[in-house]
N, C-alpha and C positions, 0 to 999 in steps of 0.2 A: 480352601484352606482357611479355617476359622481363626480369627485373630481377636484375642480378648484383652481388655484393658490392663489386666494384671501382668501382661508381658510388655507393657509400653516402655519401661526403662531399658529393655534390651533391644528395642526396635532400632533398625538402621535403614533409612529410606533413601533410595536412589531417585533422582529427578532427571528426566531426559528431555531435552529440547531437540526433537528429531530433525527439525529444519536446520538447526545449527550444525548438527553432525553430518547432515547429508549435503546441503547446498551452501551452508553459511547464511547468516542473516544479520541485518543491522538493527534488528528490533528484539528486545527481550520478550519472552513468552509470558504474557500477563497471568495466565492460569497457573503457571509454575511459580511465579513470584508470589501469588496469593497463597498457594499451597505451602510454599516455604515459610511464609509469614505465620500461617496457622501452626505448622510444626514447631517453629521457633517459639511461638507463644506457649506451647506445651512442653518445651524443652526436649523435643524428640530430635535425635541426631539425623541429619540428612546431608546429602552431597549432590552437587550438580555433576553428572557423568559427562566427561569431556571427550571420551573416545568410543568409537563404535566397536572397538575390540575389548572393551572393559570386561573384567572378570566379575560376573554378576553374583557369584556364590556368596559374597560377603554382605549382600543386601537382603533384607527380609521382604521388602516390597519395592517395586520400581514403577513410578508413574511416568508414562510417556505421553507427550503432547506434540501434535504437529498441526500447523496451520494450512500448509499447502498440499494439495492432492498429489503433486508430482514428487514429493519427498518420500524417500524410501526409509523403511524402518532400519535401525542399526543392525549390524551383522549379528550381534549377540541375541537379537530377537529370533532371527531365523535359526540360529544354532540351538536355541532352547526349545524349539517346537518338538513335541513328542517326548519331552522330558518333564520331570517334576518342577524344574526351574521356571517353566512357562507360566505356572500358577502365580508367580511373583508379579507379573505384569498387570498394570491397569492402563488402558488406552483411552485417549480422548483428544478432541480437537477437530476442527472442520476438515482437516486434511484426510480424515478417514471416511468422509461421506459427501463432500461438497459437489462432486461430479455425478452423483447418483441422479438419474433423470426421472425415474418413476417417483411420483409425488408421495405415494403411500410408503414406499421404502425409505424415501428421504425423510419423511415426517417421523418415522420410527427411530431412525438413526439420530436425527436432530434432537428429538426429545430425550433420548438416552444420553446423548452428550451433554445437553444442558442440565440434566439432573444427576449426572454421574457422581458428583461430590456429595450431593444430598443422600444418595443411596449407598455410599461407601461405608461398609461395616467398620473398618478400622478408624476412619475419620469420625464416625459417629460414636466411637468409644471414648473420644477425647472431649473435654469441656471447651465451650466457646468463650473466648475472653473479650469479644468485640460487640456483644449484644445481638439481639434479634432472635436468638435461640439458645437453649442451655447446652446442648451437645452438638458436636459436629461443626463444620465450617459454614458460615453464612458468606457466600462468595461476594455479595454486594458490599458487605460491611468490612470484610477482611482487609487489613492493611498489608500491602505487599512487603516482602522482604527484599528490599532493593539491592542488597549486597550479594544476592545469589550468584551473580556472574562475576564477582569481584576478582577471584583468582584467575578465571579464564581471561578476562580483559587485561589484567596485570601481566600475564604471560605474553599476550599478544603485543602489548606496548613494549615490553622488554625485548621482544624479538625484532622490533623496528617499526611496528605499526604506529600510526599517529593516534593520539588519544581522541582527536576529533572524529575519527572513523567510528568510534564506539560511543559517540555522544548520547545516543538513546539509552545506553546502559548506565551512563554516568551522571547525566545532568537533568533528568526529567522525572517528575511524578507522573504516573500513568494510570488511566482508568476509563471506565464508561460512566457517564452521568445519566445517559438514557440508553435503552435497548429497543430494538425493533424498527420496523419501517412499514409503510403501507403501499409502496410502489409495485411490489410483486415482480421485480425484474427477474427474468428466467435464469440469469447467470449468477444470482446472488444467493447467499445462504439464508437470507431473510425472505425468500420468495414466497413462503407460506404465511408470513406474518401479516397482521391486519392493522396494527397500530403501533404507536411509540409511547412507551411508559418511562417514568423515572426509575432509574436503577440504583443510583448511589448518590450520596452527598459528597461534595468535594473533600471535606475534612476526613472522610473515611480512607482516602488514598493519598492525601497531600503530605509529602514528606518534609519534616522540619529539621532533619539532621544538619548540623553545622560542623565546619572544619575547625582546626585549631585557632584560626583567626576570627571565628565567629560568623563566617559567611555561609550561607546556605549551600549545601553540597549539590542540591538539585533545585536550582532557581527557576526552572521552566516546568511547564505542564503540557503534556499532550494527551489527547482524548481519542478513543476509538469509536465514538458514537456512530451508529449506522445512519441516522437521519435526525439529528438534534433539533432542527427547526420545525420538524413535523410533530413534535410533542405539543401538548396543550399550551396555550399562551402563558398561563400562570406557572407552568413548569419551566419553559425556556427562559422566561423573564427572571424567575428566582435563581435558576442555576447560572445564568449568564451574569447576574449580579454577584453571585458567589465568586465567580472567576474574576470579575472586576475588582471586588473587595480584597482578593488575595494579593493584588498588586504584582502578580507574577505574569510574565509573558506566557501565552498559551496558544495552542494550535489544535484544530480538529484534523487529525491526520487522514481520515478517510474523505475529507472534504465536506462541504455543506451543500444542501440542496437549493441551488439558486432558484429553481422553479417556485419554491414556497414564497419567495419575495414577490413573484408575479401573481400567484394564486391567492395569497392571504390578504385579508383586509388590513392586516398588521404589517404589510410589506415595507412601508416607509419606516415604521418604528424599528423593524428588524435591521434594516440597512443603517439607520441612524445609530442604533445601539451598538451594533457590531463595529461600526467605523470609529467609535470612541474607545474601544477596548485596547488593551495593551497586547496586541496580537504579535505572535512570534513568527517571523518569516512572512511568506506570501499568504494572503487570503486564498484559500483553495475551495473551489466549487467543482461541480461535475456537469459536463455536457456530453452525456453518454449516447443520446439518441437524436438523430437528425429530425425526427418527428417533433421534438420539443423546441425547435428553433424559435417559434413565435413567442413562447414563454420565456426562453432565455433572453431574447432581444428585449422584451418588455422589462424583465428583471434587471438587465444590464443598464437600461436607461435610468432606473431607480437607483441602482447600486452606484453608478458612476457619479450621480448627483451628490452623493454623500461621501464617497471615498476616492481619494486620489492616489492611494498606495497601489503597489503592484498586485494584480489579481491573476490567479492561475486557475485553469480548468482541466480536470482530468478528462481525457478523451478515450473512452473505452472502445476497443475494436477487436477484430479477429474471432469473434464468437461464432461457433458452429460453421467454421470454414472447413472445407474438405478438399481432398486431392482432385484436381481437374475441374473444380467448380469455378470457372473463370467469371461467370456472370456475378456470382456472389462476391468474389474477390474484387472485381472492378467496382461494384457498387459500394463496397466497404471503403475502398481507397477514395472513391469519389466523395463519400460522406465525410471522411476524415478531413479532406481539404476544404470542403465547404463549411464545415464547422470551424476550422482554422480561420477561414476567411472572415466569418462573423466575429471571431475573437480579435482578429487583427483590426477590423473596423473599429472596435471599442478599446483598442490598445491593451488587450489582455494576452497572457501567455497560455500556451497549450502544453499538455503533458500526456503523452501517449501511454495508455495502459492496455497491454496486450493480454487477451485471454489465451490460454495455452493452445487452443484450437488453431491459432494462426500458423503453427508449425506444420499443419496438415497439407497445406498447398505447396507445390513445388517452387513457387515464386515467393515464398514466405519472407525472404530476406528484405523485400521492399519495406516490410513493417519495421525491421531492425534499423534500416537506414533512416526512415522517417523519424523514428524515435531518437536516433543519435542526433538528428538535426533539431527536432522540435523540443526535446527535453533539455536542451542546453541553451538557456536564454542568450548567451553570447552569440550563438549562431542564429537562432530564431529571430533575434532583433535586427540583425544586420544583413542577412542574406536569405535568398529564396532557397527552396529545396534543391533546385537545379544548381544554383551557385555553390551550395554546400557540397554536393556530389562532385562537381567539376573541380572545385578548389582542393578537395582531397587528392585528386590526381596531380594537379600542378604542385601542390605542397610536397608530395612524395617525389616527384621528378626533381624539384629544386633541391631537396634535402638529401636524397639518396643518390640521384644520378648527377648532381651538380650542374644541372642544365639551367640556362636562362630561358624561361618560357613565358608566354602570355598567361597571366594568372587566371584569366576568366574569358571563356568564349561562349557564344550562343550554341544552342543545340545544333543549329544548321551548320555552323563552322566546325563543330565537333564531328558531324557526319562527313563533311568534306575530308577532314583529316583521316577518318576511319576508312573512307573509300579509297584514299590514296595509299593505304597500307601502313599508316603511322603506327597503329597498334598491333601490327604483325610482328614488329621488333621491339616495341615498348609495352611492357606489362600494363594492363588496365587495372586500376585499383578497384576493390570490391564495390564501393559506393557508386562509382561511375558505371561499372559493369552492370550493377543491379538496376539502376534507373534506365540504362540503355536497353537492357534485355526486356524490361517491363514495357517500355514504349514500343519496342519491336513486336512484342507479343500481342499488344492491343493497337496495332498500327492504324486500324480504322478510327481509333479514338485519339490519334496523335495530337491534333490541334487542341482538343479539350485538355488532354494531359499536360501539354506544354503550358497552357494557360494556368492550370492549377499549380504545376510545379514551379511556376515563377511568381506565385503569390509572395508579396514582401510587405512586412509590417509598415515600413516607412511610406510605402506607396498606398496602403489601404487604410491606415488609421484616419478616422474622420471625427474630430472633436465636436463638430456641429451636431452629431447624432445625440449627444447628451448635454452639451452646453447650451444654456439659454441665450 
């Protein structure tokens, strides 16, 4: 359906955050924010579509973006198939191809997605107001339209939701300073990339809007960079200085690559410079592979020398798990806890990041319970995984059954109660049932599992590892 610039005044554009409509999300879609910014620059009318049952006839074009592969397209997409209305749709985002395993097919889809705005005939009929090119959107330079989700968030808050739940929509400037990576992790959308390059300048997406009292509406910055520290030294130095000069708290949401601190001759400089930043929340790194443990330990010794603030590590798991593959499941759980042990040694937090493959094993709930424990610092800091699971049981019995119970027992005492028939008449809560079933399933590994499940930060933290 050809679209010419002389029809621009009549155009009405629909924008769809498919993740928001399907699963809900706490993050705004950056591609849509930038697209809305470009349309706003050109005085083109647009609307964020907030219902999967929307009547799409009133829109001339509809741009749909999704990040997650498990997100389903809205109902109106399915209903439009085979009709003239389907021509209105423009699809984009990693959710449409992230799980493609064949590298050639993935590369084709990845390239198409990364260049879809550049090749969009309608967008290319509009002038660029941000520099870089005369016509069409320059995605790196385009200022996001941060008010895109304003009506949606306002309705949610009026319905009783706390504004803090939508803080990412309300209080942050969002962008990529760099793009790319060189690690080639098989689970990552950057798996075919070879390097990191500068993508944007901070000023291109830094919002300076103020409220009626003169305060910045968005006083914080968060960044989606894939591997910021792997960019050339002159790039990360310059961009990090831009962040420091902004005097605004910032955070790299996808984490930083701790291994770079160990691998680079500039490791000490990186740790020193980052430690002096006005960082927002926990410093977040990634410890995705057990094979990287020596680099992580080396980097931690450097990092802890410069930084006393709380540090968190993403712990990737569940990738390529399948039904009945007990060997892979056990190895994955073993590696999770041994990574946690190293982090506890250095007083760091863990944060479980599950690949959707974890669902494929019949004992998958073990990942859910580990995440419930590990991802909540109040639990992680004070109790072991076993203690967390058992205390879920006693908390339920105290609050629901009004019983006076011993708040914590060892696994051996739990088994005595179980063998006596205690749980024949008393419901066993899911966390305790999950850990018990897992140990039963791997009974020959019971001693090793109990040792891991009893790892406790207060017992394992060892300041002498980094203190002189």
